[in-house]
KEFI-34896 format. One line per field, with one value per residue: residue in three letters; x, y, z of N, C-alpha, C in turn. Coordinates in steps of 0.2 Angstrom, whole numbers, plus 5000, padded with zeros to 4 digits. Last residue first. Layout:
REM residues N
marmi: c(ala|...)
n.east: c(X|...)
n.north: c(Y|...)
n.up: c(Z|...)
ca.east: c(X|...)
ca.north: c(Y|...)
ca.up: c(Z|...)
c.east: c(X|...)
c.north: c(Y|...)
c.up: c(Z|...)
***
This chain:
REM residues 302
marmi: c(unk|unk|unk|unk|unk|unk|unk|unk|unk|unk|unk|unk|unk|unk|unk|unk|unk|unk|unk|unk|unk|unk|unk|unk|unk|unk|unk|unk|unk|unk|unk|unk|unk|unk|unk|unk|unk|unk|unk|unk|unk|unk|unk|unk|unk|unk|unk|unk|unk|unk|unk|unk|unk|unk|unk|unk|unk|unk|unk|unk|unk|unk|unk|unk|unk|unk|unk|unk|unk|unk|unk|unk|unk|unk|unk|unk|unk|unk|unk|unk|unk|unk|unk|unk|unk|unk|unk|unk|unk|unk|unk|unk|unk|unk|unk|unk|unk|unk|unk|unk|unk|unk|unk|unk|unk|unk|unk|unk|unk|unk|unk|unk|unk|unk|unk|unk|unk|unk|unk|unk|unk|unk|unk|unk|unk|unk|unk|unk|unk|unk|unk|unk|unk|unk|unk|unk|unk|unk|unk|unk|unk|unk|unk|unk|unk|unk|unk|unk|unk|unk|unk|unk|unk|unk|unk|unk|unk|unk|unk|unk|unk|unk|unk|unk|unk|unk|unk|unk|unk|unk|unk|unk|unk|unk|unk|unk|unk|unk|unk|unk|unk|unk|unk|unk|unk|unk|unk|unk|unk|unk|unk|unk|unk|unk|unk|unk|unk|unk|unk|unk|unk|unk|unk|unk|unk|unk|unk|unk|unk|unk|unk|unk|unk|unk|unk|unk|unk|unk|unk|unk|unk|unk|unk|unk|unk|unk|unk|unk|unk|unk|unk|unk|unk|unk|unk|unk|unk|unk|unk|unk|unk|unk|unk|unk|unk|unk|unk|unk|unk|unk|unk|unk|unk|unk|unk|unk|unk|unk|unk|unk|unk|unk|unk|unk|unk|unk|unk|unk|unk|unk|unk|unk|unk|unk|unk|unk|unk|unk|unk|unk|unk|unk|unk|unk|unk|unk|unk|unk|unk|unk|unk|unk|unk|unk|unk|unk|unk|unk|unk|unk|unk|unk)
n.east: c(4909|4893|4883|4890|4896|4897|4909|4915|4923|4934|4951|4957|4971|4985|4994|5001|4992|4981|4986|4987|4976|4969|4976|4974|4959|4959|4965|4955|4944|4949|4951|4938|4932|4945|4949|4949|4954|4957|4946|4952|4947|4950|4957|4967|4966|4975|4979|4969|4975|4968|4965|4969|4981|4984|4994|4997|4994|4997|5003|5009|5003|4997|4986|4979|4976|4969|4958|4951|4954|4947|4936|4933|4937|4927|4925|4933|4930|4920|4917|4918|4925|4932|4935|4930|4939|4946|4946|4951|4945|4932|4928|4930|4920|4909|4909|4908|4895|4887|4890|4885|4871|4868|4869|4861|4847|4846|4833|4822|4824|4816|4815|4808|4800|4801|4798|4801|4811|4806|4810|4819|4830|4833|4834|4843|4859|4875|4884|4882|4863|4847|4834|4818|4810|4812|4805|4792|4785|4771|4769|4760|4761|4764|4770|4785|4781|4788|4787|4791|4797|4798|4808|4825|4837|4846|4849|4859|4871|4885|4899|4905|4890|4880|4868|4862|4861|4847|4847|4854|4846|4834|4841|4856|4872|4886|4889|4890|4880|4875|4876|4865|4851|4849|4839|4832|4828|4826|4838|4839|4830|4835|4848|4844|4838|4849|4857|4850|4838|4825|4820|4813|4804|4802|4797|4803|4798|4794|4782|4785|4791|4795|4800|4802|4805|4794|4789|4801|4809|4821|4826|4831|4839|4838|4851|4866|4877|4894|4907|4913|4901|4900|4900|4894|4890|4882|4871|4860|4851|4843|4838|4838|4831|4828|4815|4803|4793|4786|4794|4793|4780|4779|4788|4781|4769|4773|4781|4769|4761|4769|4779|4792|4805|4815|4824|4834|4841|4854|4867|4885|4899|4910|4911|4909|4908|4895|4884|4878|4886|4890|4879|4871|4858|4851|4836|4825|4812|4806|4790|4778|4774|4769|4777|4789|4784|4783|4795|4803|4797|4800|4814|4817|4810|4815)
n.north: c(4964|4964|4964|4961|4949|4948|4941|4929|4916|4904|4898|4883|4878|4874|4883|4890|4891|4896|4909|4914|4913|4923|4934|4937|4938|4949|4959|4958|4965|4977|4982|4982|4991|5003|5016|5029|5024|5012|5000|4984|4968|4958|4949|4955|4970|4980|4981|4974|4974|4988|4997|5005|4994|4983|4978|4971|4972|4955|4944|4932|4921|4923|4930|4920|4912|4921|4924|4912|4899|4884|4873|4877|4895|4909|4918|4935|4947|4956|4973|4981|4998|5013|5014|5013|4998|4986|4977|4977|4987|4987|4974|4975|4985|4977|4967|4975|4981|4969|4965|4976|4975|4963|4967|4977|4970|4953|4947|4936|4934|4931|4928|4939|4940|4951|4957|4954|4947|4941|4923|4912|4916|4923|4912|4903|4909|4912|4910|4894|4893|4887|4886|4887|4881|4886|4899|4899|4910|4918|4928|4938|4932|4924|4931|4933|4935|4943|4936|4935|4923|4918|4916|4917|4913|4907|4917|4925|4917|4912|4910|4920|4930|4935|4933|4926|4934|4938|4944|4955|4962|4964|4973|4980|4987|4981|4976|4981|4967|4955|4947|4951|4947|4941|4948|4963|4974|4985|4988|4978|4982|4995|4991|4982|4990|4999|4990|4985|4995|4989|4983|4973|4975|4965|4961|4951|4944|4945|4958|4963|4978|4984|4994|4999|5001|4999|5010|5017|5005|4995|4996|4987|4990|4981|4980|4979|4988|4993|4992|4988|4980|4981|4971|4971|4971|4984|4990|4991|4982|4979|4966|4965|4960|4961|4963|4961|4968|4961|4962|4976|4976|4968|4974|4986|4983|4976|4988|4997|4990|4992|5006|5012|5007|5015|5009|5012|5004|5001|5007|5011|5005|5006|5009|5010|5001|5001|5009|5019|5026|5017|5016|5029|5026|5025|5033|5032|5035|5037|5031|5027|5023|5028|5035|5028|5016|5020|5025|5013|5005|5011|5011|4998|4985|4970)
n.up: c(4937|4945|4960|4975|4987|5004|5017|5018|5007|5014|5011|5011|5017|5016|5021|5011|5001|5006|5010|4998|4992|5000|4998|4984|4984|4991|4982|4973|4980|4981|4969|4964|4971|4976|4988|4993|5008|5014|5017|5024|5029|5042|5048|5056|5064|5063|5049|5036|5021|5011|4995|4985|4979|4991|5004|5021|5034|5037|5032|5038|5040|5052|5048|5042|5053|5061|5055|5054|5065|5067|5066|5049|5046|5047|5032|5028|5033|5045|5039|5029|5030|5035|5053|5065|5071|5067|5083|5097|5103|5100|5104|5118|5121|5118|5127|5140|5138|5138|5152|5159|5154|5161|5175|5175|5173|5175|5164|5154|5137|5119|5104|5091|5076|5062|5045|5032|5020|5005|5001|5002|5000|5011|5022|5023|5029|5037|5046|5047|5045|5045|5037|5046|5056|5068|5066|5054|5043|5035|5021|5010|4993|4982|4972|4983|5000|5013|5030|5047|5057|5074|5084|5085|5092|5084|5074|5079|5090|5099|5098|5090|5085|5072|5059|5047|5036|5037|5050|5048|5040|5047|5057|5050|5055|5065|5081|5094|5101|5098|5110|5117|5116|5128|5141|5148|5156|5147|5142|5132|5122|5118|5113|5103|5094|5091|5084|5072|5066|5056|5045|5049|5065|5079|5095|5107|5123|5135|5135|5120|5113|5095|5081|5065|5051|5042|5039|5032|5022|5015|4998|4984|4969|4953|4942|4940|4950|4947|4943|4955|4966|4983|4996|5012|5026|5027|5022|5029|5018|5002|4992|4974|4958|4940|4930|4922|4924|4932|4943|4946|4950|4962|4970|4972|4978|4990|4996|4996|5006|5016|5016|5011|5001|4989|4975|4962|4947|4945|4956|4952|4960|4976|4993|5006|5015|5020|5008|5001|4993|4982|4974|4966|4956|4943|4949|4963|4974|4991|4996|4990|4973|4961|4953|4953|4947|4934|4930|4932|4923|4911|4912|4910|4904|4894)
ca.east: c(4913|4899|4885|4884|4898|4894|4906|4909|4922|4928|4947|4953|4965|4981|4991|5005|4998|4980|4984|4994|4981|4966|4976|4980|4962|4955|4968|4961|4943|4947|4956|4944|4930|4940|4949|4949|4954|4960|4947|4949|4951|4947|4952|4969|4964|4972|4985|4969|4973|4973|4963|4968|4977|4982|4990|4997|4997|4994|4999|5013|5006|5003|4992|4981|4979|4975|4963|4954|4952|4953|4942|4931|4937|4932|4922|4932|4929|4925|4917|4912|4926|4928|4937|4930|4932|4947|4944|4953|4952|4936|4927|4934|4928|4910|4910|4914|4901|4888|4892|4892|4874|4867|4873|4867|4850|4847|4839|4823|4824|4823|4813|4814|4799|4803|4797|4799|4809|4808|4806|4811|4829|4832|4829|4841|4852|4870|4885|4887|4870|4852|4840|4823|4809|4814|4813|4795|4788|4775|4769|4763|4760|4759|4765|4781|4784|4783|4790|4786|4799|4794|4802|4820|4832|4844|4845|4852|4868|4879|4894|4906|4897|4881|4874|4863|4867|4849|4843|4857|4853|4834|4839|4849|4868|4882|4887|4894|4884|4874|4880|4872|4854|4848|4845|4831|4831|4820|4835|4843|4828|4829|4847|4849|4834|4843|4860|4852|4844|4827|4823|4818|4804|4806|4795|4804|4796|4800|4785|4780|4793|4792|4800|4798|4809|4799|4785|4797|4809|4815|4827|4825|4840|4835|4845|4861|4872|4887|4902|4915|4906|4898|4905|4892|4893|4888|4876|4865|4850|4849|4837|4840|4832|4831|4821|4809|4797|4783|4793|4800|4782|4775|4790|4788|4769|4769|4784|4775|4759|4768|4774|4790|4798|4814|4817|4835|4835|4850|4861|4877|4895|4905|4914|4910|4914|4900|4887|4874|4883|4895|4878|4878|4859|4858|4839|4830|4813|4810|4797|4778|4778|4765|4771|4789|4786|4777|4790|4804|4798|4793|4811|4819|4810|4816)
ca.north: c(4970|4961|4966|4963|4954|4947|4947|4931|4924|4906|4903|4888|4879|4871|4879|4888|4889|4890|4904|4914|4910|4915|4932|4936|4932|4944|4957|4956|4958|4973|4983|4978|4984|5001|5009|5028|5030|5017|5005|4991|4972|4964|4946|4953|4962|4979|4980|4978|4970|4985|4992|5009|5001|4983|4982|4970|4978|4961|4948|4938|4922|4919|4934|4926|4910|4918|4929|4915|4906|4887|4873|4873|4887|4905|4914|4927|4946|4950|4967|4977|4991|5010|5014|5019|5003|4992|4977|4971|4986|4994|4976|4970|4986|4983|4966|4971|4984|4974|4960|4974|4981|4964|4961|4979|4976|4958|4947|4941|4931|4934|4925|4935|4940|4944|4958|4961|4947|4946|4929|4911|4911|4927|4917|4902|4907|4912|4916|4898|4891|4892|4883|4891|4879|4880|4899|4898|4905|4918|4921|4938|4937|4922|4927|4935|4931|4944|4936|4937|4928|4919|4913|4919|4917|4904|4911|4927|4920|4915|4906|4912|4928|4933|4936|4923|4932|4935|4937|4949|4960|4960|4965|4980|4984|4987|4974|4983|4974|4961|4946|4954|4950|4937|4946|4957|4969|4983|4993|4977|4976|4994|4996|4980|4985|5001|4993|4980|4996|4992|4989|4971|4977|4971|4961|4957|4944|4943|4952|4961|4972|4984|4988|5000|5002|4993|5005|5019|5011|4996|4997|4989|4989|4986|4978|4979|4982|4994|4993|4995|4980|4982|4974|4971|4965|4982|4988|4996|4986|4981|4971|4963|4964|4958|4966|4956|4971|4962|4955|4973|4980|4967|4967|4987|4986|4973|4982|4999|4991|4985|5003|5014|5006|5014|5011|5011|5007|5003|5002|5013|5008|5003|5007|5017|5000|5003|5003|5016|5030|5018|5012|5027|5028|5026|5028|5034|5031|5038|5033|5033|5022|5024|5037|5035|5017|5017|5029|5019|5002|5010|5018|5001|4992|4974)
ca.up: c(4931|4941|4954|4972|4981|4999|5013|5021|5009|5010|5015|5006|5019|5012|5025|5016|4999|5003|5015|5002|4988|4999|5004|4986|4981|4994|4989|4971|4976|4987|4973|4961|4972|4971|4986|4985|5004|5016|5012|5025|5022|5040|5044|5048|5064|5070|5054|5042|5026|5015|5000|4992|4977|4984|5001|5014|5030|5040|5028|5038|5033|5051|5051|5038|5047|5064|5056|5047|5064|5066|5071|5055|5044|5050|5037|5027|5025|5043|5044|5028|5030|5030|5046|5062|5071|5065|5076|5092|5104|5100|5098|5115|5122|5114|5120|5138|5138|5132|5146|5159|5153|5154|5172|5176|5168|5178|5167|5159|5143|5124|5111|5094|5083|5065|5052|5033|5027|5007|5001|5003|4994|5004|5020|5017|5031|5031|5042|5048|5044|5048|5036|5042|5048|5067|5066|5061|5044|5041|5023|5017|4998|4987|4970|4977|4994|5007|5023|5041|5052|5068|5084|5081|5095|5089|5072|5079|5084|5099|5102|5089|5088|5078|5062|5054|5037|5031|5049|5053|5036|5041|5059|5051|5051|5063|5075|5090|5103|5092|5103|5118|5110|5122|5139|5144|5158|5150|5146|5138|5126|5120|5118|5109|5096|5093|5090|5078|5067|5063|5044|5046|5058|5075|5087|5104|5115|5133|5139|5124|5116|5102|5086|5071|5056|5044|5042|5038|5025|5018|5004|4988|4976|4958|4944|4935|4950|4949|4937|4952|4960|4977|4993|5006|5024|5031|5017|5030|5024|5005|4997|4980|4964|4946|4933|4922|4918|4925|4941|4944|4945|4956|4968|4969|4971|4985|4994|4993|4998|5014|5018|5018|5003|4996|4978|4970|4951|4939|4955|4954|4956|4972|4987|5003|5012|5025|5011|5005|4997|4987|4980|4968|4962|4943|4944|4959|4969|4985|4997|4994|4979|4966|4953|4956|4954|4938|4930|4936|4930|4912|4912|4917|4903|4902)
c.east: c(4914|4902|4892|4885|4891|4895|4903|4905|4916|4926|4940|4948|4963|4973|4986|5002|5003|4987|4983|4992|4987|4971|4974|4980|4970|4958|4965|4965|4951|4948|4955|4950|4935|4937|4942|4950|4955|4960|4950|4951|4948|4951|4947|4964|4963|4970|4982|4976|4974|4971|4968|4964|4976|4977|4989|4992|4997|4997|4996|5009|5010|5006|4999|4988|4983|4980|4970|4959|4956|4950|4948|4938|4935|4932|4928|4929|4928|4925|4922|4913|4919|4929|4932|4933|4935|4941|4945|4950|4955|4943|4932|4934|4932|4917|4911|4915|4907|4894|4892|4894|4883|4872|4873|4872|4857|4850|4841|4830|4825|4821|4819|4812|4805|4800|4799|4799|4808|4806|4809|4807|4820|4830|4828|4834|4849|4864|4880|4888|4875|4859|4844|4830|4814|4814|4816|4802|4791|4779|4773|4763|4763|4758|4762|4777|4779|4786|4785|4789|4792|4797|4799|4814|4825|4839|4842|4847|4861|4877|4887|4902|4899|4889|4874|4869|4868|4856|4846|4852|4856|4840|4837|4847|4861|4877|4883|4893|4889|4878|4880|4876|4861|4851|4844|4837|4831|4822|4830|4841|4832|4828|4841|4848|4839|4838|4853|4853|4846|4834|4826|4822|4811|4805|4798|4801|4798|4801|4793|4782|4787|4793|4796|4799|4806|4804|4789|4794|4804|4815|4820|4828|4834|4836|4843|4855|4866|4883|4895|4910|4907|4903|4901|4897|4893|4892|4882|4871|4855|4848|4843|4838|4835|4832|4823|4816|4804|4787|4790|4800|4789|4778|4786|4789|4776|4769|4780|4779|4765|4766|4774|4783|4796|4807|4817|4828|4836|4844|4858|4873|4888|4901|4908|4913|4915|4907|4893|4878|4880|4892|4884|4877|4866|4860|4847|4833|4819|4812|4800|4785|4779|4768|4767|4782|4786|4779|4784|4798|4798|4792|4804|4816|4812|4814)
c.north: c(4976|4967|4962|4966|4955|4953|4944|4936|4924|4913|4904|4892|4884|4871|4874|4882|4887|4887|4897|4908|4909|4911|4924|4933|4931|4937|4951|4954|4954|4966|4977|4976|4980|4994|5007|5021|5029|5023|5011|4996|4980|4967|4952|4950|4960|4973|4979|4976|4974|4980|4989|5003|5004|4990|4981|4974|4977|4967|4954|4944|4928|4918|4930|4930|4916|4915|4926|4920|4909|4895|4878|4872|4883|4897|4909|4923|4939|4948|4961|4971|4987|5002|5012|5020|5011|4998|4985|4972|4981|4992|4983|4972|4982|4985|4972|4970|4981|4978|4965|4969|4980|4969|4961|4972|4977|4964|4953|4941|4937|4931|4928|4933|4935|4946|4951|4963|4955|4947|4935|4917|4911|4923|4921|4907|4906|4909|4915|4904|4895|4889|4887|4887|4882|4878|4892|4897|4905|4910|4921|4931|4937|4927|4924|4930|4932|4939|4939|4940|4929|4924|4913|4913|4918|4907|4909|4922|4921|4917|4907|4908|4922|4933|4934|4926|4927|4931|4934|4943|4954|4958|4961|4973|4983|4983|4978|4980|4974|4967|4951|4953|4953|4940|4941|4955|4962|4976|4990|4982|4976|4988|4996|4985|4982|4997|4996|4984|4990|4990|4992|4977|4975|4970|4967|4956|4951|4942|4951|4955|4970|4978|4989|4994|5003|4995|4999|5014|5012|5002|4999|4990|4992|4984|4983|4977|4984|4987|4994|4996|4987|4983|4975|4973|4965|4976|4986|4995|4991|4984|4973|4968|4962|4963|4963|4959|4967|4965|4956|4967|4977|4970|4966|4979|4986|4976|4978|4994|4994|4986|4996|5009|5007|5012|5010|5013|5007|5007|5005|5006|5009|5008|5004|5015|5006|5003|5006|5009|5026|5022|5013|5023|5025|5029|5031|5030|5034|5033|5035|5035|5028|5022|5034|5037|5023|5017|5027|5024|5009|5008|5017|5007|4996|4981)
c.up: c(4936|4938|4951|4966|4978|4993|5007|5018|5013|5013|5011|5010|5015|5014|5022|5021|5005|5002|5013|5008|4994|4996|5003|4992|4983|4991|4992|4977|4975|4986|4979|4965|4969|4973|4981|4983|4997|5013|5015|5019|5023|5034|5041|5045|5057|5069|5062|5047|5033|5020|5004|4997|4984|4982|4994|5010|5023|5036|5030|5033|5033|5045|5051|5041|5043|5058|5058|5049|5058|5066|5071|5059|5050|5049|5041|5033|5024|5036|5042|5033|5030|5029|5041|5055|5070|5065|5074|5085|5099|5099|5096|5107|5118|5115|5116|5131|5136|5132|5139|5153|5152|5151|5164|5174|5169|5173|5171|5162|5148|5132|5115|5102|5086|5072|5055|5041|5028|5015|5003|5001|4996|4999|5014|5017|5023|5033|5037|5044|5047|5047|5039|5043|5043|5060|5065|5061|5052|5041|5030|5019|5004|4992|4977|4974|4988|5002|5018|5035|5047|5063|5078|5082|5091|5093|5078|5078|5084|5092|5101|5092|5087|5080|5069|5058|5043|5032|5041|5052|5042|5038|5053|5054|5054|5058|5071|5083|5097|5094|5098|5113|5112|5116|5133|5141|5155|5154|5150|5144|5133|5125|5121|5115|5104|5097|5094|5084|5073|5064|5050|5045|5055|5068|5084|5097|5112|5126|5138|5128|5121|5105|5092|5075|5063|5049|5045|5043|5032|5023|5009|4995|4979|4965|4949|4937|4945|4949|4940|4947|4957|4971|4985|5002|5016|5029|5022|5026|5025|5012|5000|4986|4970|4952|4939|4925|4919|4921|4933|4941|4942|4950|4962|4967|4968|4978|4988|4991|4994|5007|5014|5020|5009|4998|4986|4972|4959|4942|4949|4953|4958|4967|4982|4997|5008|5021|5015|5008|5003|4993|4986|4976|4965|4950|4945|4954|4964|4980|4991|4995|4983|4973|4959|4956|4957|4945|4933|4936|4934|4920|4914|4917|4909|4900)
***
């Protein structure tokens, strides 16, 4: 593996910025974590193709990062390349009742555009940070609605095969997960929406935003829900019933607003967060016999 060779090649051929030892704390909502070996922003399809080809040649592992809203980066960083989708993948448009959106589009922007046109179907995204690509990867949504149920097609870049289109029904959608990342790099999707009254859609969005502001630690450094809800129950209920609200480890704290959030109160490390995650899991297991499964994704080790 030659990081230097990959860096030199990509710096000369990719239109977006290419950096070595880029701090990932700058690119996640947790504001935690060490550097990535390489950081590559791909503005065009040719950038994506060249980047993945080069990384494959040099045997460098890679991941795609959106807004980093459900990611905890290890304190030692990530020994690989982080790919961020830039300019050409931040475009979206509406044709009738279909939204076509690049994977780099911010969910909030897509929601604003569709609801202003009297289209319903994305209200579940109100207040959810992140990009369309990230939402596809984790099948983002609420308890009752999720993005996978709206997907018509996804355009992927598959190493060795190039552009490939898969239909929504071909994807394995799960609770806060999908198999998209195993298939390739999602570049764009089409979502099936429906016509509705603009004011009714706006009221639904406003209601959801108010609920998030009052029930979640908005304005703090966090990565959203830490644990998946166990079948038929709520992770937050179990954690709160164990008396863990406000529990701390270093700069990490179980939120006093919503117990399924662990917030960075300032200066928290990934080790702090992971230690608190294990303490919470052990407490819930000890009292209720329920093993909570993490929803956040850990990037890197050590």
